[in-house]
Legacy VTK file of the C-alpha trace (Angstrom):
# vtk DataFile Version 3.0
C-alpha trace
ASCII
DATASET POLYDATA
POINTS 416 float
162.403 -18.986 118.726
163.082 -19.144 115.172
159.880 -20.867 114.923
157.672 -18.687 116.247
159.293 -16.275 113.802
158.577 -18.007 111.146
155.154 -18.598 112.000
154.296 -14.787 112.260
155.737 -14.073 109.189
152.925 -16.239 107.144
150.430 -14.175 105.595
147.241 -14.153 107.696
143.804 -14.966 105.830
141.750 -12.297 104.919
139.032 -10.998 107.443
135.919 -10.625 106.306
134.208 -7.685 106.281
130.935 -8.161 104.720
128.216 -10.750 104.405
127.444 -11.092 100.390
123.934 -12.266 99.906
123.692 -13.121 96.150
120.296 -12.603 94.788
120.648 -13.910 91.536
120.341 -17.369 90.186
122.694 -19.056 92.602
120.406 -17.744 95.801
119.275 -20.494 97.666
116.235 -19.293 99.141
115.552 -15.787 97.484
112.622 -14.779 99.769
113.797 -15.937 103.241
116.930 -13.723 102.097
114.896 -10.548 102.630
113.949 -11.915 106.081
117.589 -12.380 106.814
118.276 -8.439 105.771
115.094 -7.431 107.901
116.359 -9.066 110.607
119.783 -8.051 110.541
118.478 -4.483 110.370
116.312 -5.036 113.169
119.423 -5.903 115.317
121.655 -2.768 114.438
123.495 -4.482 111.525
124.447 -1.937 108.777
123.223 -3.163 105.165
123.630 -2.287 101.661
121.343 -2.842 98.694
123.083 -3.214 95.740
120.712 -2.255 92.697
121.352 -4.232 89.507
123.931 -6.253 90.822
123.198 -10.159 90.628
119.784 -9.582 90.461
119.628 -7.070 93.419
122.275 -8.239 95.966
122.627 -7.370 99.431
126.184 -6.229 101.631
125.970 -6.568 105.458
128.543 -5.690 107.761
130.075 -8.533 108.969
129.229 -10.499 112.327
128.944 -14.253 112.776
125.567 -14.121 114.177
124.407 -12.448 110.811
126.319 -15.847 109.174
124.625 -18.342 111.403
120.972 -16.546 110.717
122.014 -17.136 106.929
122.945 -20.889 107.549
119.474 -21.056 109.625
117.528 -19.900 107.230
118.813 -21.620 104.229
119.630 -18.278 102.334
123.092 -18.399 100.173
125.910 -16.182 101.422
129.536 -15.571 101.238
132.084 -13.789 103.300
133.922 -11.368 101.454
136.539 -9.003 101.927
137.257 -5.369 102.040
139.418 -5.722 99.124
136.605 -7.389 97.469
133.849 -5.185 98.571
136.074 -2.384 96.959
135.989 -4.647 93.433
131.508 -4.821 93.548
132.132 -0.832 94.311
134.104 -0.528 91.233
131.655 -2.267 89.164
128.664 -0.740 90.284
130.440 3.065 89.698
130.580 2.246 85.901
127.409 0.103 85.411
123.731 0.801 85.498
123.802 -0.433 89.268
123.638 1.486 92.619
124.223 1.048 95.698
121.310 2.048 98.697
122.190 2.110 102.461
119.574 0.541 104.413
119.263 2.353 107.627
116.776 0.279 109.718
114.063 -2.439 109.987
110.395 -0.557 108.880
107.768 -1.131 111.625
105.040 -2.741 109.795
100.984 -2.781 110.063
98.945 -4.989 108.154
95.268 -3.912 107.704
93.484 -7.011 107.663
90.045 -8.181 110.048
90.760 -10.421 112.744
89.203 -13.402 110.958
91.920 -13.097 108.640
94.583 -15.985 108.348
98.186 -15.432 107.067
97.418 -17.262 104.183
94.467 -15.733 103.170
96.886 -13.018 101.719
100.058 -13.338 99.840
101.663 -10.425 101.769
101.051 -11.739 104.659
102.061 -15.323 103.675
105.647 -13.639 102.391
105.964 -12.299 105.496
105.447 -15.005 107.785
107.388 -16.899 105.536
110.398 -14.787 105.603
110.379 -14.509 109.054
109.511 -10.282 109.291
107.628 -9.353 112.092
104.825 -7.617 111.815
101.220 -6.447 113.534
97.704 -6.822 111.954
95.534 -3.507 112.717
91.804 -2.998 111.373
89.345 -0.347 111.683
89.202 0.471 115.291
92.903 0.999 115.294
93.334 3.033 111.966
90.701 5.225 112.865
92.141 5.824 116.298
95.372 6.898 115.432
97.307 3.810 115.423
99.113 4.320 111.609
101.639 7.189 113.396
103.104 3.992 114.705
104.350 2.572 111.938
106.595 3.030 108.693
104.627 0.575 106.514
101.351 -0.626 105.550
99.788 -2.989 103.755
96.127 -3.403 103.076
94.736 -7.250 103.015
92.431 -7.339 99.529
89.948 -4.904 101.626
86.662 -3.470 99.579
87.074 -0.218 100.714
83.330 0.430 99.338
81.640 -1.366 101.734
80.360 -3.878 99.474
81.902 -6.976 100.876
83.979 -7.789 97.597
80.834 -7.465 95.333
80.223 -11.615 96.442
76.441 -11.131 96.718
75.531 -12.883 94.084
77.971 -16.000 94.535
78.291 -16.219 97.972
75.573 -14.304 100.154
74.324 -17.543 101.584
77.927 -18.956 102.856
78.636 -18.774 106.699
82.154 -16.867 105.461
80.226 -14.441 103.617
77.482 -13.615 106.309
80.280 -13.396 108.893
82.250 -11.101 107.396
78.881 -8.951 106.747
78.425 -9.131 110.628
81.992 -8.362 111.687
82.056 -5.193 109.519
78.162 -4.178 110.706
79.447 -4.568 114.097
82.395 -2.736 113.891
80.598 0.127 112.249
78.234 0.387 114.643
80.622 0.238 117.688
82.451 3.152 116.250
79.324 5.290 115.651
78.854 4.799 111.681
75.473 4.251 110.170
76.864 2.327 107.492
80.015 0.094 106.773
80.801 2.242 103.698
80.701 5.553 105.595
83.481 3.899 107.636
85.539 2.341 105.157
85.494 5.925 103.876
86.880 7.262 106.829
89.653 4.454 107.033
90.382 5.071 103.209
90.921 8.801 103.991
93.031 8.196 106.969
95.361 6.114 105.156
95.721 8.671 102.103
96.708 11.337 104.867
98.722 8.827 106.531
100.753 8.692 102.796
100.579 12.369 102.644
102.023 12.601 106.119
105.156 10.014 104.783
103.798 6.778 105.123
104.620 3.762 102.635
101.539 2.108 101.562
101.733 -1.465 99.510
98.467 -3.151 98.778
97.306 -5.393 96.165
94.399 -7.267 94.601
91.169 -5.274 94.598
92.075 -2.925 97.592
93.829 -0.625 95.185
90.700 -0.298 92.959
88.361 -0.175 95.719
90.009 2.513 97.884
90.282 5.083 94.764
86.571 4.231 94.124
85.949 5.190 98.074
87.431 8.405 97.462
86.539 9.596 94.800
82.711 8.495 95.860
83.368 10.602 99.081
80.108 12.189 99.802
78.107 10.155 97.457
76.313 6.834 97.488
77.088 4.567 95.136
76.486 1.126 97.376
73.302 -0.698 96.020
70.199 -1.432 98.191
71.541 -5.249 98.870
74.161 -4.141 100.930
73.368 -0.992 103.085
69.284 -0.971 102.882
68.865 2.179 100.577
69.816 2.469 96.669
72.698 3.939 95.115
72.410 7.400 93.838
71.535 7.110 90.149
73.695 10.151 89.541
76.760 8.875 91.309
78.863 8.171 88.089
78.707 11.867 87.499
79.620 13.221 90.957
82.680 11.117 91.328
85.616 13.858 92.432
88.809 11.895 90.614
91.387 14.965 92.128
91.112 12.740 95.751
92.193 9.433 94.341
95.634 7.548 94.380
96.537 6.148 90.922
93.197 6.344 88.663
90.775 8.518 87.411
88.230 8.749 85.081
87.047 5.510 85.637
83.170 4.110 85.631
82.027 2.113 88.227
79.374 -0.618 88.577
76.385 -0.070 90.757
75.083 -3.550 89.772
74.977 -6.033 93.049
74.798 -8.936 91.194
78.100 -8.343 88.919
80.924 -9.291 90.473
82.903 -5.988 89.042
83.772 -2.923 90.887
84.869 -0.551 87.918
86.447 -0.427 84.499
89.590 -0.091 86.401
89.884 -3.967 86.159
90.966 -5.217 83.083
88.701 -7.989 83.977
86.879 -9.468 81.482
88.173 -8.123 78.558
91.837 -9.638 79.249
90.182 -12.867 78.747
90.549 -11.891 74.924
93.988 -11.024 74.923
95.137 -13.961 77.767
92.800 -16.943 76.762
95.262 -19.606 78.254
97.336 -19.425 81.466
100.581 -19.541 79.508
99.618 -16.839 77.537
99.654 -14.142 80.929
102.922 -12.840 81.771
104.222 -9.299 82.146
107.616 -7.556 82.011
109.274 -5.576 84.288
110.982 -2.217 83.400
114.350 -1.485 83.611
115.302 2.126 85.378
118.618 3.932 85.265
119.696 3.322 88.838
121.508 6.244 89.725
118.875 8.263 88.284
115.747 6.240 89.635
116.945 4.444 92.510
112.869 3.910 93.958
111.497 2.380 91.285
114.905 0.068 90.655
114.858 -0.778 93.949
110.782 -2.275 93.269
111.790 -3.947 90.183
114.979 -5.857 91.864
114.306 -9.532 90.611
116.683 -12.526 88.798
114.268 -12.504 85.824
112.246 -9.809 84.092
109.203 -11.759 82.905
106.515 -12.417 85.672
103.991 -15.054 84.808
100.538 -13.415 85.439
98.100 -14.106 88.249
94.386 -13.246 88.878
92.590 -11.572 91.530
89.458 -9.750 92.580
91.478 -7.212 90.697
93.899 -8.972 88.110
95.398 -6.051 86.012
94.924 -2.202 86.338
93.688 -0.299 82.859
96.388 1.895 82.062
94.387 4.272 80.389
93.117 5.339 83.610
95.933 5.801 85.412
97.227 9.408 86.489
100.228 10.802 84.600
102.211 10.865 87.391
102.118 7.507 88.534
105.384 5.605 87.304
104.315 1.887 85.592
106.814 -1.175 86.738
105.611 -3.927 84.760
103.096 -4.520 82.403
101.883 -7.010 79.262
102.710 -6.445 75.736
100.061 -4.824 73.433
96.876 -4.355 76.224
95.903 -1.918 78.232
97.037 -2.735 81.137
99.563 -2.772 84.177
100.106 -4.693 86.605
102.408 -3.005 88.940
102.726 1.029 89.574
103.816 3.252 91.888
103.860 6.998 92.819
104.668 9.903 95.613
101.739 11.567 97.236
102.553 14.519 99.574
105.827 13.040 101.630
104.959 9.465 101.152
104.366 6.746 98.741
102.112 4.121 97.232
102.833 0.891 95.383
99.856 -1.311 93.911
100.250 -4.717 92.859
97.345 -6.615 90.877
96.376 -9.985 91.070
96.235 -11.997 94.614
98.687 -14.879 94.569
101.644 -14.840 92.463
102.353 -18.645 92.772
98.387 -19.719 92.612
97.112 -18.412 89.119
93.415 -18.611 89.710
93.240 -18.491 93.464
89.245 -19.414 94.292
87.219 -19.024 97.594
88.243 -21.987 99.709
91.727 -23.223 98.028
94.188 -24.289 99.827
97.302 -22.009 100.968
100.405 -21.748 98.775
102.985 -23.453 99.954
106.447 -21.066 99.790
108.896 -23.674 100.749
107.850 -25.191 97.414
108.152 -21.349 96.009
111.320 -19.898 97.714
112.806 -18.581 94.186
109.702 -16.990 93.288
109.605 -13.825 91.199
106.437 -12.417 91.839
107.014 -12.958 95.904
110.035 -11.006 95.539
108.371 -7.930 94.152
106.296 -8.052 97.772
109.251 -8.097 99.539
111.103 -5.629 97.726
108.182 -2.988 98.958
109.323 -4.668 102.583
112.563 -3.180 102.346
111.856 0.028 100.613
111.172 1.980 103.580
114.160 0.942 105.477
116.579 2.742 102.465
118.465 6.011 103.384
116.629 9.105 102.191
119.259 10.998 100.976
119.559 8.069 98.358
115.843 8.403 97.537
115.887 10.297 93.908
112.890 11.009 91.509
LINES 1 417
416 0 1 2 3 4 5 6 7 8 9 10 11 12 13 14 15 16 17 18 19 20 21 22 23 24 25 26 27 28 29 30 31 32 33 34 35 36 37 38 39 40 41 42 43 44 45 46 47 48 49 50 51 52 53 54 55 56 57 58 59 60 61 62 63 64 65 66 67 68 69 70 71 72 73 74 75 76 77 78 79 80 81 82 83 84 85 86 87 88 89 90 91 92 93 94 95 96 97 98 99 100 101 102 103 104 105 106 107 108 109 110 111 112 113 114 115 116 117 118 119 120 121 122 123 124 125 126 127 128 129 130 131 132 133 134 135 136 137 138 139 140 141 142 143 144 145 146 147 148 149 150 151 152 153 154 155 156 157 158 159 160 161 162 163 164 165 166 167 168 169 170 171 172 173 174 175 176 177 178 179 180 181 182 183 184 185 186 187 188 189 190 191 192 193 194 195 196 197 198 199 200 201 202 203 204 205 206 207 208 209 210 211 212 213 214 215 216 217 218 219 220 221 222 223 224 225 226 227 228 229 230 231 232 233 234 235 236 237 238 239 240 241 242 243 244 245 246 247 248 249 250 251 252 253 254 255 256 257 258 259 260 261 262 263 264 265 266 267 268 269 270 271 272 273 274 275 276 277 278 279 280 281 282 283 284 285 286 287 288 289 290 291 292 293 294 295 296 297 298 299 300 301 302 303 304 305 306 307 308 309 310 311 312 313 314 315 316 317 318 319 320 321 322 323 324 325 326 327 328 329 330 331 332 333 334 335 336 337 338 339 340 341 342 343 344 345 346 347 348 349 350 351 352 353 354 355 356 357 358 359 360 361 362 363 364 365 366 367 368 369 370 371 372 373 374 375 376 377 378 379 380 381 382 383 384 385 386 387 388 389 390 391 392 393 394 395 396 397 398 399 400 401 402 403 404 405 406 407 408 409 410 411 412 413 414 415
C-alpha cells in the first residue's frame, strides 16, 4: 500500500495542450507544414497562426492524429503544454506579433483549362505537394455560377484578353498552341459566344463580381495583367485580326475604362500581334537594364504592424525577408500604374516595380504575385516541372501558400 501511495505522489509529466509547428529555419518542410494545418482544419481541429512568431508558426489543438500527420508529412513539430502556450502568448502580446484564429479549411477552386497538368502552374504544384485538395474549373463552370461553391479562387496564367498569351509570333505553328486555340474556340461556340475574347471578358466580370461579394482571389504571372486589361476594355475591340478574324479598334487605347479594373490604371496596351507583350503593366523589357543578371534579381518583403495590419502580415509570413526573383509572362508590375488603395507587399529597390500586391474590393480581396515559378528563374515552354521535394523550404512558394490559409482566418481578426 505504501509503495502505491509513493507512486501516486510522484509528479506526472505535463500533458500536451497543443502541437506547435515552427516556421523559422528549424522547420524541415515549410511547404508541407501548410498542408498539415489545412488538413487539421479540414478535420475540425482548432488552430492559430502566430504572425511574426518564429517565421509565422502555427499552434494546433493537441491530438495524436495531428502529431501522426506531422510525422507522416515530415513536418517539424513540438508537443507543448498549456504553460508553454501561455509563455508564447506573453511574447506575442508585447512584440510586433499577433495571434490569428483559423476557423475552417477554405474550399479551393483553380480556374484552368482541362489540358492543364499540375506542374504547369506554380500554385497547383504547391497545392499538390502540400497535399491540399482543390477542384479544377474552367469557363463553363465559372459562367454557370460555380464560384458560389468556393471560398478561394486561383487563376492559371490565363490570358483574359483572348490573345492566347500573345504566343502567336513564336509558337503559332506548334501543336500545343493550336490545341489551346481550338479548345478555347470550341468552348466559346458551345457557350454561345462569337469570339473567345467576349467569353473571357464575361469570365473576368464574373470573377470581379465573385470578389465583390466576398471571394478571395489569388493569381500570378500574366493573369493579373490580362484580367485588368480585359475589364478596362469592356465594349472595346483590342484584339488584332490574327486572333479573332477582325482588326482591333484603332482608337481602343483612349476608350479604356480604368474604373473597372482590380489594381492597375492608366496603362498602355499593345495591339501588335507579333509583340510578346500585353501592356506596360509588365516591366519587361525595362527590367533587363536594372537586373542584367539572375543574381541581381531579388525583392524584399515589407514589414507590417501585426496587430494593426494582420492581413498583409499574414500574406508576407516567411523565414526570410529577401526573395530571389523569377521571371514569367508578366515578370513585374509597374508600380506607377497601381491604384492608390492597393497595398504593396514586396518590391525590389530603386526600380518602378512591385512583385506582390493586395487589395480589397467590395466584401472580398485580391492578391497578385508576378512571375511564373519561384524556383525556376526563367521557365520556358516545355521545361520540366519543378521538384518541390528539392525545394521544400522555398520562401517564394511560401508566399503562395500564405494565400491558401488566409481565407481560413477568423473574420473579426481581420483589420485594415
